[in-house]
N, C-alpha and C positions, 0 to 999 in steps of 0.2 A: 568357352570350354570346347575343346576339340571333340568331335564325335568319336565314339568308341567303335572299333571294328568287330569286336566280339558281340554276337547277337544278344546274349543274356545281359552282358554288361551295358549294352546300348539300351535295352529295355529299362534297366534300373536307372540309367542316366536320364532317359526321357521322362520317367515317372518323377524323378527328383526335380527336373526343370519345371514340371507342372505344379508340384507341391510348393516350391519356394515362391510361387506367385502370390500365395496367401500372406506372406510376410509383409508387414506394413511399417512405415517409418514410425519409430518410437516403440516398437514391440520388444517385449522380453521373449526370447525364443529358446525353447528347450532343444538341445542338440543331441540327437540320438547317436548310438554307437554302432559300429560294424561297417562292412564294406559298402552296403547300400546307402546308409545314412551319410557316409563320407562324401558321396556325390552331392547330397543336399548341402552339406557344410561348405563344400567348395563353391557351389552355385550361389549360396548366400554371401560368401566372401566376395564373389565377383559383383554381386549387386551392391554391396557396401562400397566397393571401389568405384564402380561405374556410375552409380546413382547417388553417391554420397548419402547412402541410407544410414540412418542413426538407429541402431538396435543394440541390444546386449544379449549375449548368449549364456545359457546355463548348461554346461556339458554334463553328460550322464556317465562319463568315464574319463580316465586319463587320456585314452586314445582320442576321444572327442575334444578334450581340452587342447591337446597338441595340434590337432587339425585347425581348431579355431584360432590358435595363435599363428599358425602358418598362414592362414588366409585373412589375418588382421581383423578378426571379429572380436570386439570388446567383450570381456568376460565379467559376469556377476555371479551371485550365489542365491540360493533359496532363502537364506537368512535375510538378505537385502530385498529380495523380490519374491515373496511367498506365493504370489499369483502370477502365472505365466500366461502370456497371450496365446502362443501357439508352440506346439512341439512337432517336429518332423523326425520320424524314425523309420527304421526298416522292420521287417518281420521274417520269421522262418516259415510260418504257415498262416493262412487266413481263409476263413470260410465266407460264403456269401452273406452270412449274418454278422460278419465282422467280429468273429471270435478268433483270437490269435494265440499262437505259441511264439514266444520270443526267448532270447537268452543264449543262443549259441555263441554269442560273443562275450558271455559271462558278465554282462552288465545289467541283468534283469531287475535287480532290486532298485538300483538308482533310476533305471528307465521307468519303472512303474511308479516310483515316487514323483518323478517329474511329470509323467502322464497324468497322475491324479491331481496335480497342481495346475494343470493347463486348461484354459477355456476351450481350446480347439486342438485336437490331436489328429495329425495327418500322417498316414502310413504309406510308404512307398515299397514297391516290390516288382519282381518280374513274374511272368505268368506261371512259372513253375511253382510258385509259392501258394497258388490258389488251390484249395482242396474242398472236398465235400464235407469231410469230417476231420477234425484235428487228430493227429496221430497216424494218418495215412502214410504210406510209403516208408514205414519204419522210422518216422520222425520221433525223436525223444523229446520229453518235456524236461527242460533244465530246472533244477531245484537248488537254490543256494542254502547251504547248511553251515552251522558252526562246526569247526573241525572236531570238537569234543563229541558232537552228536552224530557223527557219520555212521557208526555201526548201528545205532538205534534207528536212525532214519532209514537205512537200507532194509532193516528188518521190518519196520512198519510199512514201508512201501511194498515189500513183498506180500504182506498181509492184505494189501489193497489190490493185489493182482498184477503188480508191476515188477520190473527188474531194474535195479538201480546200480549204475557203475560210476565210480569216482572218475571224473574227467582228468586225464593226464595232461601235463603241460607239454607244449611243443618246444623242442630245442633245449629242454631241461628235464632232469629226472624229478619225479614226484607230481603231486596234484596241481591242477590249475588253481591259482589263488586269485580271488576277486579283488576289486579295489577296496572292498570292505574287510579283506583278510580272511575270507571264508573259502570253503570248498564248493564245487559244483557237482551234483549228482545228475547224470543223464538217465532219465527214467523212461523205460519203454512200457507202454500200456496197450499198444495196438490201437485200433480205431476207437475213439472216445465219443460215446453217444451223449454223455452228460458231463461235460467239462466243468460246469459250475459246481456240481456236487463233488466231483473228484478234487477240485481245487481246495474246497473247504476241508476235506478230509486230510489232504496232504499238509495244508497249513496248520492243522491242529497237532501235527507231530512236534513234540518238544525239540527245539534246536533248529527247526526249519525257519529260515529268515524270509524267504520269498519263493514263489513258484513262477514258472514261465508262462502260465496262463494269463492272458490279457483279455478280459471279458468285460464288456460294458465301459471300455475306456477309449474307444476309437470313434471318430466322427466321419472321416473321409479316408478312403484308400484309393491310391492311384496305382494301377497295375500296368506295367509296360508289356504290351503284346506286339506281335509281329507287324501289325498294320496300324499301330498307334497307341492310344492310352485308353484303358478301361477305368471308369470312375464308379466307385460304390460309395454311397453316402447314406449314413444313418445317424443324424445329429443327435447327440445326447440331450436330454432335457435338463 
């Protein structure tokens, strides 16, 4: 893979290189979604080609599926392999305690399902994604909702102190539609001191499918920084 000349992209790429070292012959691999995870999928594909690595991937979105096909990674499903050896994915924000916000790529529900089925979850990011508290810098929390429940969910989120906006599609009129056929609400809460508590309250709203809070699901984070790679490890029990 050729090095990227854009500093942020190069950080993501370097983090991806480090993460894919965890993939072993025979593994079932969860394939994350988004621009950062795309570097990992490409790097895995190169290992498959160069090392004759025998793995199978479980994509978390149609985008990840297309990339896996492009890079000749064999595909399987959770029905066939309900236990995943390792998942590699990106993130939108991460704290030193490995609390995450994910879902700006609208694949949060499937990403969380695959993460929950994985023995090892490895997250890759550039240094701009590292924060002290989730919600800093105006970061929204994506929430996937049933279209029928959109108005109710927006009302209930406002009661929790948030502001929810339906995410609009790019290049088309109307809302962004997830791979599950649902809408995404981007919810602004400001800095979040107790994301675990807020997640429970949001998930209790009827019609909410999943939230972008990923807490207690991450084992290792590789953060690309200007002078190398920062590793944060908190293996789950």
